[in-house]
PyMOL Python script that loads the backbone (N, CA, C, O; Angstrom):
from pymol import cmd

cmd.read_pdbstr("""\
ATOM      1  N   UNK A   1       0.846  -1.175   0.000  1.00  0.00           N
ATOM      2  CA  UNK A   1       0.000   0.000  -0.001  1.00  0.00           C
ATOM      3  C   UNK A   1       0.897   1.246   0.000  1.00  0.00           C
ATOM      4  O   UNK A   1       1.937   1.287   0.658  1.00  0.00           O
ATOM      5  N   UNK A   2       0.471   2.233  -0.740  1.00  0.00           N
ATOM      6  CA  UNK A   2       1.217   3.486  -0.797  1.00  0.00           C
ATOM      7  C   UNK A   2       0.375   4.624  -0.245  1.00  0.00           C
ATOM      8  O   UNK A   2      -0.838   4.680  -0.443  1.00  0.00           O
ATOM      9  N   UNK A   3       1.044   5.517   0.443  1.00  0.00           N
ATOM     10  CA  UNK A   3       0.394   6.693   1.013  1.00  0.00           C
ATOM     11  C   UNK A   3       1.025   7.919   0.369  1.00  0.00           C
ATOM     12  O   UNK A   3       2.247   8.049   0.316  1.00  0.00           O
ATOM     13  N   UNK A   4       0.174   8.814  -0.118  1.00  0.00           N
ATOM     14  CA  UNK A   4       0.644  10.067  -0.713  1.00  0.00           C
ATOM     15  C   UNK A   4       0.571  11.177   0.323  1.00  0.00           C
ATOM     16  O   UNK A   4      -0.460  11.377   0.966  1.00  0.00           O
ATOM     17  N   UNK A   5       1.672  11.893   0.476  1.00  0.00           N
ATOM     18  CA  UNK A   5       1.748  13.003   1.420  1.00  0.00           C
ATOM     19  C   UNK A   5       2.165  14.246   0.640  1.00  0.00           C
ATOM     20  O   UNK A   5       3.179  14.242  -0.058  1.00  0.00           O
ATOM     21  N   UNK A   6       1.375  15.304   0.766  1.00  0.00           N
ATOM     22  CA  UNK A   6       1.701  16.566   0.100  1.00  0.00           C
ATOM     23  C   UNK A   6       2.087  17.579   1.164  1.00  0.00           C
ATOM     24  O   UNK A   6       1.414  17.713   2.186  1.00  0.00           O
ATOM     25  N   UNK A   7       3.163  18.280   0.915  1.00  0.00           N
ATOM     26  CA  UNK A   7       3.620  19.308   1.842  1.00  0.00           C
ATOM     27  C   UNK A   7       4.060  20.518   1.029  1.00  0.00           C
ATOM     28  O   UNK A   7       4.165  20.426  -0.194  1.00  0.00           O
ATOM     29  N   UNK A   8       4.319  21.651   1.679  1.00  0.00           N
ATOM     30  CA  UNK A   8       4.562  22.909   0.948  1.00  0.00           C
ATOM     31  C   UNK A   8       5.631  22.839  -0.141  1.00  0.00           C
ATOM     32  O   UNK A   8       5.497  23.497  -1.173  1.00  0.00           O
ATOM     33  N   UNK A   9       6.678  22.064   0.065  1.00  0.00           N
ATOM     34  CA  UNK A   9       7.775  22.052  -0.904  1.00  0.00           C
ATOM     35  C   UNK A   9       7.734  20.873  -1.871  1.00  0.00           C
ATOM     36  O   UNK A   9       8.670  20.686  -2.649  1.00  0.00           O
ATOM     37  N   UNK A  10       6.675  20.082  -1.837  1.00  0.00           N
ATOM     38  CA  UNK A  10       6.612  18.943  -2.742  1.00  0.00           C
ATOM     39  C   UNK A  10       5.636  17.893  -2.259  1.00  0.00           C
ATOM     40  O   UNK A  10       4.663  18.189  -1.565  1.00  0.00           O
ATOM     41  N   UNK A  11       5.918  16.655  -2.644  1.00  0.00           N
ATOM     42  CA  UNK A  11       5.084  15.551  -2.203  1.00  0.00           C
ATOM     43  C   UNK A  11       5.934  14.308  -2.038  1.00  0.00           C
ATOM     44  O   UNK A  11       7.071  14.247  -2.505  1.00  0.00           O
ATOM     45  N   UNK A  12       5.369  13.322  -1.369  1.00  0.00           N
ATOM     46  CA  UNK A  12       6.108  12.106  -1.072  1.00  0.00           C
ATOM     47  C   UNK A  12       5.154  10.930  -1.142  1.00  0.00           C
ATOM     48  O   UNK A  12       4.000  11.034  -0.727  1.00  0.00           O
ATOM     49  N   UNK A  13       5.633   9.817  -1.663  1.00  0.00           N
ATOM     50  CA  UNK A  13       4.884   8.573  -1.654  1.00  0.00           C
ATOM     51  C   UNK A  13       5.637   7.606  -0.760  1.00  0.00           C
ATOM     52  O   UNK A  13       6.832   7.374  -0.940  1.00  0.00           O
ATOM     53  N   UNK A  14       4.918   7.039   0.213  1.00  0.00           N
ATOM     54  CA  UNK A  14       5.539   6.089   1.132  1.00  0.00           C
ATOM     55  C   UNK A  14       4.946   4.714   0.860  1.00  0.00           C
ATOM     56  O   UNK A  14       3.732   4.521   0.933  1.00  0.00           O
ATOM     57  N   UNK A  15       5.818   3.764   0.546  1.00  0.00           N
ATOM     58  CA  UNK A  15       5.404   2.383   0.360  1.00  0.00           C
ATOM     59  C   UNK A  15       5.433   1.727   1.742  1.00  0.00           C
ATOM     60  O   UNK A  15       6.507   1.465   2.282  1.00  0.00           O
ATOM     61  N   UNK A  16       4.258   1.462   2.315  1.00  0.00           N
ATOM     62  CA  UNK A  16       4.176   0.968   3.689  1.00  0.00           C
ATOM     63  C   UNK A  16       4.807  -0.408   3.852  1.00  0.00           C
ATOM     64  O   UNK A  16       5.356  -0.709   4.912  1.00  0.00           O
ATOM     65  N   UNK A  17       4.741  -1.246   2.823  1.00  0.00           N
ATOM     66  CA  UNK A  17       5.356  -2.577   2.910  1.00  0.00           C
ATOM     67  C   UNK A  17       6.866  -2.481   3.109  1.00  0.00           C
ATOM     68  O   UNK A  17       7.471  -3.325   3.770  1.00  0.00           O
ATOM     69  N   UNK A  18       7.465  -1.446   2.529  1.00  0.00           N
ATOM     70  CA  UNK A  18       8.905  -1.247   2.651  1.00  0.00           C
ATOM     71  C   UNK A  18       9.273  -0.466   3.909  1.00  0.00           C
ATOM     72  O   UNK A  18      10.331  -0.694   4.494  1.00  0.00           O
ATOM     73  N   UNK A  19       8.420   0.437   4.319  1.00  0.00           N
ATOM     74  CA  UNK A  19       8.743   1.321   5.446  1.00  0.00           C
ATOM     75  C   UNK A  19       8.597   0.625   6.800  1.00  0.00           C
ATOM     76  O   UNK A  19       9.440   0.804   7.678  1.00  0.00           O
ATOM     77  N   UNK A  20       7.547  -0.156   6.974  1.00  0.00           N
ATOM     78  CA  UNK A  20       7.284  -0.810   8.258  1.00  0.00           C
ATOM     79  C   UNK A  20       7.749  -2.249   8.254  1.00  0.00           C
ATOM     80  O   UNK A  20       7.709  -2.898   7.209  1.00  0.00           O
ATOM     81  N   UNK A  21       8.195  -2.779   9.403  1.00  0.00           N
ATOM     82  CA  UNK A  21       8.324  -2.113  10.697  1.00  0.00           C
ATOM     83  C   UNK A  21       9.448  -1.095  10.668  1.00  0.00           C
ATOM     84  O   UNK A  21      10.487  -1.304  10.042  1.00  0.00           O
ATOM     85  N   UNK A  22       9.218   0.005  11.356  1.00  0.00           N
ATOM     86  CA  UNK A  22      10.152   1.129  11.347  1.00  0.00           C
ATOM     87  C   UNK A  22      10.677   1.424  12.742  1.00  0.00           C
ATOM     88  O   UNK A  22      10.041   1.101  13.745  1.00  0.00           O
ATOM     89  N   UNK A  23      11.837   2.037  12.786  1.00  0.00           N
ATOM     90  CA  UNK A  23      12.402   2.451  14.070  1.00  0.00           C
ATOM     91  C   UNK A  23      11.614   3.658  14.590  1.00  0.00           C
ATOM     92  O   UNK A  23      10.889   4.313  13.841  1.00  0.00           O
ATOM     93  N   UNK A  24      11.770   3.929  15.856  1.00  0.00           N
ATOM     94  CA  UNK A  24      11.091   5.076  16.464  1.00  0.00           C
ATOM     95  C   UNK A  24      11.532   6.373  15.768  1.00  0.00           C
ATOM     96  O   UNK A  24      10.722   7.270  15.537  1.00  0.00           O
ATOM     97  N   UNK A  25      12.798   6.454  15.447  1.00  0.00           N
ATOM     98  CA  UNK A  25      13.345   7.635  14.779  1.00  0.00           C
ATOM     99  C   UNK A  25      12.676   7.848  13.419  1.00  0.00           C
ATOM    100  O   UNK A  25      12.296   8.970  13.083  1.00  0.00           O
ATOM    101  N   UNK A  26      12.530   6.778  12.639  1.00  0.00           N
ATOM    102  CA  UNK A  26      11.911   6.904  11.324  1.00  0.00           C
ATOM    103  C   UNK A  26      10.412   7.208  11.427  1.00  0.00           C
ATOM    104  O   UNK A  26       9.868   7.932  10.594  1.00  0.00           O
ATOM    105  N   UNK A  27       9.748   6.658  12.443  1.00  0.00           N
ATOM    106  CA  UNK A  27       8.329   6.980  12.653  1.00  0.00           C
ATOM    107  C   UNK A  27       8.160   8.464  12.956  1.00  0.00           C
ATOM    108  O   UNK A  27       7.247   9.107  12.437  1.00  0.00           O
ATOM    109  N   UNK A  28       9.036   9.008  13.793  1.00  0.00           N
ATOM    110  CA  UNK A  28       8.964  10.440  14.112  1.00  0.00           C
ATOM    111  C   UNK A  28       9.171  11.284  12.861  1.00  0.00           C
ATOM    112  O   UNK A  28       8.492  12.292  12.667  1.00  0.00           O
ATOM    113  N   UNK A  29      10.104  10.873  12.017  1.00  0.00           N
ATOM    114  CA  UNK A  29      10.347  11.603  10.770  1.00  0.00           C
ATOM    115  C   UNK A  29       9.114  11.565   9.870  1.00  0.00           C
ATOM    116  O   UNK A  29       8.718  12.578   9.293  1.00  0.00           O
ATOM    117  N   UNK A  30       8.514  10.380   9.761  1.00  0.00           N
ATOM    118  CA  UNK A  30       7.324  10.237   8.928  1.00  0.00           C
ATOM    119  C   UNK A  30       6.194  11.108   9.454  1.00  0.00           C
ATOM    120  O   UNK A  30       5.534  11.799   8.679  1.00  0.00           O
ATOM    121  N   UNK A  31       5.963  11.083  10.759  1.00  0.00           N
ATOM    122  CA  UNK A  31       4.869  11.869  11.333  1.00  0.00           C
ATOM    123  C   UNK A  31       5.128  13.374  11.200  1.00  0.00           C
ATOM    124  O   UNK A  31       4.182  14.153  11.078  1.00  0.00           O
ATOM    125  N   UNK A  32       6.382  13.783  11.221  1.00  0.00           N
ATOM    126  CA  UNK A  32       6.700  15.203  11.019  1.00  0.00           C
ATOM    127  C   UNK A  32       6.315  15.626   9.608  1.00  0.00           C
ATOM    128  O   UNK A  32       5.829  16.738   9.397  1.00  0.00           O
ATOM    129  N   UNK A  33       6.533  14.740   8.650  1.00  0.00           N
ATOM    130  CA  UNK A  33       6.155  15.042   7.272  1.00  0.00           C
ATOM    131  C   UNK A  33       4.639  14.993   7.104  1.00  0.00           C
ATOM    132  O   UNK A  33       4.058  15.821   6.403  1.00  0.00           O
ATOM    133  N   UNK A  34       4.004  14.019   7.751  1.00  0.00           N
ATOM    134  CA  UNK A  34       2.538  13.923   7.701  1.00  0.00           C
ATOM    135  C   UNK A  34       1.907  15.184   8.292  1.00  0.00           C
ATOM    136  O   UNK A  34       0.900  15.670   7.778  1.00  0.00           O
ATOM    137  N   UNK A  35       2.487  15.711   9.353  1.00  0.00           N
ATOM    138  CA  UNK A  35       1.962  16.936   9.971  1.00  0.00           C
ATOM    139  C   UNK A  35       1.954  18.114   8.994  1.00  0.00           C
ATOM    140  O   UNK A  35       1.125  19.015   9.121  1.00  0.00           O
ATOM    141  N   UNK A  36       2.860  18.116   8.031  1.00  0.00           N
ATOM    142  CA  UNK A  36       2.892  19.190   7.053  1.00  0.00           C
ATOM    143  C   UNK A  36       1.693  19.151   6.104  1.00  0.00           C
ATOM    144  O   UNK A  36       1.290  20.176   5.555  1.00  0.00           O
ATOM    145  N   UNK A  37       1.126  17.949   5.917  1.00  0.00           N
ATOM    146  CA  UNK A  37      -0.066  17.809   5.070  1.00  0.00           C
ATOM    147  C   UNK A  37      -1.297  17.922   5.962  1.00  0.00           C
ATOM    148  O   UNK A  37      -2.045  16.959   6.126  1.00  0.00           O
ATOM    149  N   UNK A  38      -1.498  19.090   6.529  1.00  0.00           N
ATOM    150  CA  UNK A  38      -2.528  19.287   7.545  1.00  0.00           C
ATOM    151  C   UNK A  38      -3.928  19.039   7.013  1.00  0.00           C
ATOM    152  O   UNK A  38      -4.820  18.708   7.794  1.00  0.00           O
ATOM    153  N   UNK A  39      -4.155  19.183   5.725  1.00  0.00           N
ATOM    154  CA  UNK A  39      -5.484  18.961   5.170  1.00  0.00           C
ATOM    155  C   UNK A  39      -5.866  17.486   5.164  1.00  0.00           C
ATOM    156  O   UNK A  39      -7.046  17.152   5.269  1.00  0.00           O
ATOM    157  N   UNK A  40      -4.881  16.604   5.042  1.00  0.00           N
ATOM    158  CA  UNK A  40      -5.150  15.162   4.948  1.00  0.00           C
ATOM    159  C   UNK A  40      -4.521  14.370   6.085  1.00  0.00           C
ATOM    160  O   UNK A  40      -4.499  13.139   6.043  1.00  0.00           O
ATOM    161  N   UNK A  41      -4.015  15.056   7.092  1.00  0.00           N
ATOM    162  CA  UNK A  41      -3.258  14.435   8.182  1.00  0.00           C
ATOM    163  C   UNK A  41      -4.015  13.278   8.840  1.00  0.00           C
ATOM    164  O   UNK A  41      -3.485  12.173   8.953  1.00  0.00           O
ATOM    165  N   UNK A  42      -5.257  13.531   9.275  1.00  0.00           N
ATOM    166  CA  UNK A  42      -6.025  12.492   9.970  1.00  0.00           C
ATOM    167  C   UNK A  42      -6.295  11.293   9.070  1.00  0.00           C
ATOM    168  O   UNK A  42      -6.208  10.143   9.501  1.00  0.00           O
ATOM    169  N   UNK A  43      -6.615  11.573   7.843  1.00  0.00           N
ATOM    170  CA  UNK A  43      -6.888  10.512   6.873  1.00  0.00           C
ATOM    171  C   UNK A  43      -5.649   9.642   6.640  1.00  0.00           C
ATOM    172  O   UNK A  43      -5.750   8.417   6.578  1.00  0.00           O
ATOM    173  N   UNK A  44      -4.501  10.268   6.514  1.00  0.00           N
ATOM    174  CA  UNK A  44      -3.246   9.542   6.288  1.00  0.00           C
ATOM    175  C   UNK A  44      -2.909   8.674   7.495  1.00  0.00           C
ATOM    176  O   UNK A  44      -2.563   7.503   7.338  1.00  0.00           O
ATOM    177  N   UNK A  45      -3.006   9.231   8.686  1.00  0.00           N
ATOM    178  CA  UNK A  45      -2.674   8.482   9.896  1.00  0.00           C
ATOM    179  C   UNK A  45      -3.637   7.304  10.075  1.00  0.00           C
ATOM    180  O   UNK A  45      -3.212   6.214  10.460  1.00  0.00           O
ATOM    181  N   UNK A  46      -4.914   7.510   9.804  1.00  0.00           N
ATOM    182  CA  UNK A  46      -5.883   6.417   9.924  1.00  0.00           C
ATOM    183  C   UNK A  46      -5.599   5.310   8.918  1.00  0.00           C
ATOM    184  O   UNK A  46      -5.719   4.132   9.254  1.00  0.00           O
ATOM    185  N   UNK A  47      -5.231   5.659   7.704  1.00  0.00           N
ATOM    186  CA  UNK A  47      -4.939   4.630   6.714  1.00  0.00           C
ATOM    187  C   UNK A  47      -3.667   3.861   7.068  1.00  0.00           C
ATOM    188  O   UNK A  47      -3.585   2.656   6.830  1.00  0.00           O
ATOM    189  N   UNK A  48      -2.677   4.551   7.635  1.00  0.00           N
ATOM    190  CA  UNK A  48      -1.461   3.854   8.089  1.00  0.00           C
ATOM    191  C   UNK A  48      -1.802   2.920   9.244  1.00  0.00           C
ATOM    192  O   UNK A  48      -1.350   1.775   9.266  1.00  0.00           O
ATOM    193  N   UNK A  49      -2.590   3.391  10.202  1.00  0.00           N
ATOM    194  CA  UNK A  49      -2.977   2.561  11.353  1.00  0.00           C
ATOM    195  C   UNK A  49      -3.755   1.330  10.894  1.00  0.00           C
ATOM    196  O   UNK A  49      -3.525   0.231  11.398  1.00  0.00           O
ATOM    197  N   UNK A  50      -4.660   1.500   9.958  1.00  0.00           N
ATOM    198  CA  UNK A  50      -5.437   0.378   9.432  1.00  0.00           C
ATOM    199  C   UNK A  50      -4.527  -0.638   8.754  1.00  0.00           C
ATOM    200  O   UNK A  50      -4.674  -1.843   8.958  1.00  0.00           O
ATOM    201  N   UNK A  51      -3.587  -0.151   7.947  1.00  0.00           N
ATOM    202  CA  UNK A  51      -2.668  -1.065   7.266  1.00  0.00           C
ATOM    203  C   UNK A  51      -1.809  -1.833   8.275  1.00  0.00           C
ATOM    204  O   UNK A  51      -1.633  -3.043   8.138  1.00  0.00           O
ATOM    205  N   UNK A  52      -1.279  -1.147   9.277  1.00  0.00           N
ATOM    206  CA  UNK A  52      -0.441  -1.808  10.285  1.00  0.00           C
ATOM    207  C   UNK A  52      -1.258  -2.855  11.044  1.00  0.00           C
ATOM    208  O   UNK A  52      -0.763  -3.949  11.314  1.00  0.00           O
ATOM    209  N   UNK A  53      -2.502  -2.529  11.389  1.00  0.00           N
ATOM    210  CA  UNK A  53      -3.365  -3.479  12.085  1.00  0.00           C
ATOM    211  C   UNK A  53      -3.597  -4.722  11.242  1.00  0.00           C
ATOM    212  O   UNK A  53      -3.527  -5.840  11.752  1.00  0.00           O
ATOM    213  N   UNK A  54      -3.871  -4.539   9.972  1.00  0.00           N
ATOM    214  CA  UNK A  54      -4.072  -5.678   9.064  1.00  0.00           C
ATOM    215  C   UNK A  54      -2.798  -6.499   8.914  1.00  0.00           C
ATOM    216  O   UNK A  54      -2.844  -7.727   8.848  1.00  0.00           O
ATOM    217  N   UNK A  55      -1.675  -5.819   8.861  1.00  0.00           N
ATOM    218  CA  UNK A  55      -0.397  -6.518   8.724  1.00  0.00           C
ATOM    219  C   UNK A  55      -0.092  -7.341   9.980  1.00  0.00           C
ATOM    220  O   UNK A  55       0.452  -8.441   9.874  1.00  0.00           O
ATOM    221  N   UNK A  56      -0.428  -6.832  11.151  1.00  0.00           N
ATOM    222  CA  UNK A  56      -0.228  -7.582  12.396  1.00  0.00           C
ATOM    223  C   UNK A  56      -1.048  -8.862  12.365  1.00  0.00           C
ATOM    224  O   UNK A  56      -0.568  -9.917  12.780  1.00  0.00           O
ATOM    225  N   UNK A  57      -2.267  -8.777  11.882  1.00  0.00           N
ATOM    226  CA  UNK A  57      -3.126  -9.968  11.838  1.00  0.00           C
ATOM    227  C   UNK A  57      -2.609 -11.007  10.845  1.00  0.00           C
ATOM    228  O   UNK A  57      -2.933 -12.187  10.978  1.00  0.00           O
ATOM    229  N   UNK A  58      -1.822 -10.605   9.863  1.00  0.00           N
ATOM    230  CA  UNK A  58      -1.242 -11.538   8.894  1.00  0.00           C
ATOM    231  C   UNK A  58      -0.022 -12.270   9.451  1.00  0.00           C
ATOM    232  O   UNK A  58       0.384 -13.292   8.898  1.00  0.00           O
ATOM    233  N   UNK A  59       0.558 -11.775  10.517  1.00  0.00           N
ATOM    234  CA  UNK A  59       1.775 -12.364  11.105  1.00  0.00           C
ATOM    235  C   UNK A  59       1.393 -13.447  12.109  1.00  0.00           C
ATOM    236  O   UNK A  59       1.491 -13.236  13.318  1.00  0.00           O
ATOM    237  N   UNK A  60       0.966 -14.585  11.623  1.00  0.00           N
ATOM    238  CA  UNK A  60       0.507 -15.658  12.503  1.00  0.00           C
ATOM    239  C   UNK A  60       1.589 -16.693  12.813  1.00  0.00           C
ATOM    240  O   UNK A  60       1.607 -17.252  13.910  1.00  0.00           O
ATOM    241  N   UNK A  61       2.478 -16.952  11.879  1.00  0.00           N
ATOM    242  CA  UNK A  61       3.458 -18.013  12.098  1.00  0.00           C
ATOM    243  C   UNK A  61       4.545 -17.549  13.077  1.00  0.00           C
ATOM    244  O   UNK A  61       4.836 -16.357  13.181  1.00  0.00           O
ATOM    245  N   UNK A  62       5.138 -18.514  13.793  1.00  0.00           N
ATOM    246  CA  UNK A  62       6.196 -18.170  14.762  1.00  0.00           C
ATOM    247  C   UNK A  62       7.394 -17.456  14.133  1.00  0.00           C
ATOM    248  O   UNK A  62       8.079 -16.690  14.810  1.00  0.00           O
ATOM    249  N   UNK A  63       7.652 -17.698  12.852  1.00  0.00           N
ATOM    250  CA  UNK A  63       8.801 -17.043  12.210  1.00  0.00           C
ATOM    251  C   UNK A  63       8.545 -15.548  12.009  1.00  0.00           C
ATOM    252  O   UNK A  63       9.483 -14.795  11.746  1.00  0.00           O
ATOM    253  N   UNK A  64       7.294 -15.111  12.128  1.00  0.00           N
ATOM    254  CA  UNK A  64       6.961 -13.698  11.993  1.00  0.00           C
ATOM    255  C   UNK A  64       6.790 -13.002  13.350  1.00  0.00           C
ATOM    256  O   UNK A  64       6.328 -11.862  13.403  1.00  0.00           O
ATOM    257  N   UNK A  65       7.150 -13.665  14.422  1.00  0.00           N
ATOM    258  CA  UNK A  65       6.936 -13.111  15.766  1.00  0.00           C
ATOM    259  C   UNK A  65       7.682 -11.779  15.955  1.00  0.00           C
ATOM    260  O   UNK A  65       7.134 -10.841  16.534  1.00  0.00           O
ATOM    261  N   UNK A  66       8.895 -11.698  15.480  1.00  0.00           N
ATOM    262  CA  UNK A  66       9.680 -10.476  15.628  1.00  0.00           C
ATOM    263  C   UNK A  66       9.045  -9.322  14.849  1.00  0.00           C
ATOM    264  O   UNK A  66       8.937  -8.205  15.355  1.00  0.00           O
ATOM    265  N   UNK A  67       8.628  -9.604  13.618  1.00  0.00           N
ATOM    266  CA  UNK A  67       7.963  -8.585  12.793  1.00  0.00           C
ATOM    267  C   UNK A  67       6.671  -8.127  13.457  1.00  0.00           C
ATOM    268  O   UNK A  67       6.372  -6.933  13.491  1.00  0.00           O
ATOM    269  N   UNK A  68       5.911  -9.076  13.983  1.00  0.00           N
ATOM    270  CA  UNK A  68       4.644  -8.749  14.638  1.00  0.00           C
ATOM    271  C   UNK A  68       4.878  -7.841  15.844  1.00  0.00           C
ATOM    272  O   UNK A  68       4.146  -6.872  16.045  1.00  0.00           O
ATOM    273  N   UNK A  69       5.894  -8.153  16.642  1.00  0.00           N
ATOM    274  CA  UNK A  69       6.208  -7.346  17.826  1.00  0.00           C
ATOM    275  C   UNK A  69       6.592  -5.917  17.432  1.00  0.00           C
ATOM    276  O   UNK A  69       6.156  -4.956  18.065  1.00  0.00           O
ATOM    277  N   UNK A  70       7.410  -5.786  16.384  1.00  0.00           N
ATOM    278  CA  UNK A  70       7.831  -4.456  15.929  1.00  0.00           C
ATOM    279  C   UNK A  70       6.638  -3.674  15.383  1.00  0.00           C
ATOM    280  O   UNK A  70       6.523  -2.473  15.629  1.00  0.00           O
ATOM    281  N   UNK A  71       5.756  -4.337  14.647  1.00  0.00           N
ATOM    282  CA  UNK A  71       4.570  -3.673  14.115  1.00  0.00           C
ATOM    283  C   UNK A  71       3.642  -3.223  15.248  1.00  0.00           C
ATOM    284  O   UNK A  71       3.024  -2.161  15.167  1.00  0.00           O
ATOM    285  N   UNK A  72       3.550  -4.032  16.295  1.00  0.00           N
ATOM    286  CA  UNK A  72       2.719  -3.647  17.444  1.00  0.00           C
ATOM    287  C   UNK A  72       3.263  -2.392  18.108  1.00  0.00           C
ATOM    288  O   UNK A  72       2.494  -1.527  18.528  1.00  0.00           O
ATOM    289  N   UNK A  73       4.586  -2.287  18.207  1.00  0.00           N
ATOM    290  CA  UNK A  73       5.186  -1.062  18.760  1.00  0.00           C
ATOM    291  C   UNK A  73       4.902   0.142  17.858  1.00  0.00           C
ATOM    292  O   UNK A  73       4.632   1.242  18.341  1.00  0.00           O
ATOM    293  N   UNK A  74       4.966  -0.082  16.541  1.00  0.00           N
ATOM    294  CA  UNK A  74       4.635   0.995  15.604  1.00  0.00           C
ATOM    295  C   UNK A  74       3.184   1.416  15.753  1.00  0.00           C
ATOM    296  O   UNK A  74       2.876   2.605  15.674  1.00  0.00           O
ATOM    297  N   UNK A  75       2.282   0.456  15.970  1.00  0.00           N
ATOM    298  CA  UNK A  75       0.872   0.778  16.140  1.00  0.00           C
ATOM    299  C   UNK A  75       0.642   1.606  17.398  1.00  0.00           C
ATOM    300  O   UNK A  75      -0.198   2.505  17.400  1.00  0.00           O
ATOM    301  N   UNK A  76       1.378   1.312  18.467  1.00  0.00           N
ATOM    302  CA  UNK A  76       1.285   2.113  19.694  1.00  0.00           C
ATOM    303  C   UNK A  76       1.700   3.557  19.407  1.00  0.00           C
ATOM    304  O   UNK A  76       1.048   4.497  19.862  1.00  0.00           O
ATOM    305  N   UNK A  77       2.779   3.728  18.655  1.00  0.00           N
ATOM    306  CA  UNK A  77       3.238   5.085  18.307  1.00  0.00           C
ATOM    307  C   UNK A  77       2.203   5.812  17.452  1.00  0.00           C
ATOM    308  O   UNK A  77       1.969   7.006  17.637  1.00  0.00           O
ATOM    309  N   UNK A  78       1.586   5.094  16.520  1.00  0.00           N
ATOM    310  CA  UNK A  78       0.559   5.699  15.674  1.00  0.00           C
ATOM    311  C   UNK A  78      -0.650   6.087  16.510  1.00  0.00           C
ATOM    312  O   UNK A  78      -1.218   7.163  16.323  1.00  0.00           O
ATOM    313  N   UNK A  79      -1.043   5.222  17.425  1.00  0.00           N
ATOM    314  CA  UNK A  79      -2.188   5.492  18.293  1.00  0.00           C
ATOM    315  C   UNK A  79      -1.923   6.726  19.152  1.00  0.00           C
ATOM    316  O   UNK A  79      -2.822   7.543  19.351  1.00  0.00           O
ATOM    317  N   UNK A  80      -0.720   6.868  19.654  1.00  0.00           N
ATOM    318  CA  UNK A  80      -0.376   8.055  20.447  1.00  0.00           C
ATOM    319  C   UNK A  80      -0.444   9.304  19.583  1.00  0.00           C
ATOM    320  O   UNK A  80      -0.773  10.380  20.083  1.00  0.00           O
ATOM    321  N   UNK A  81      -0.143   9.181  18.310  1.00  0.00           N
ATOM    322  CA  UNK A  81      -0.212  10.306  17.392  1.00  0.00           C
ATOM    323  C   UNK A  81      -1.681  10.707  17.141  1.00  0.00           C
ATOM    324  O   UNK A  81      -2.002  11.892  17.051  1.00  0.00           O
ATOM    325  N   UNK A  82      -2.539   9.724  17.033  1.00  0.00           N
ATOM    326  CA  UNK A  82      -3.956   9.978  16.767  1.00  0.00           C
ATOM    327  C   UNK A  82      -4.648  10.509  18.033  1.00  0.00           C
ATOM    328  O   UNK A  82      -5.477  11.416  17.966  1.00  0.00           O
ATOM    329  N   UNK A  83      -4.293   9.929  19.177  1.00  0.00           N
ATOM    330  CA  UNK A  83      -4.912  10.312  20.450  1.00  0.00           C
ATOM    331  C   UNK A  83      -3.848  10.863  21.380  1.00  0.00           C
ATOM    332  O   UNK A  83      -3.393  10.148  22.274  1.00  0.00           O
ATOM    333  N   UNK A  84      -3.436  12.113  21.200  1.00  0.00           N
ATOM    334  CA  UNK A  84      -2.343  12.661  22.023  1.00  0.00           C
ATOM    335  C   UNK A  84      -2.699  12.793  23.495  1.00  0.00           C
ATOM    336  O   UNK A  84      -1.874  13.239  24.293  1.00  0.00           O
TER     337      UNK A  84
END
""", "prot")
cmd.dss("prot")
cmd.show_as("cartoon", "prot")
cmd.util.cbc("prot")
cmd.orient("prot")
């Protein structure tokens, strides 16, 4: 899934399959850019949260346990962004 973010100096497309699971530092960078697209900010964050939630549910096998744990941490960060 790709998310389009528009900000004053340009635009950015984020491929969520490639970006997540992400470090805390990279999540903060992404959210700083999302904040610049104030017109679509809530919509973008909700679509990212939905994608991460769906991706967590796909991680059922034990070999995906590490990925699932990292995605859950990312979801907590996203939730804090939505509900400050």
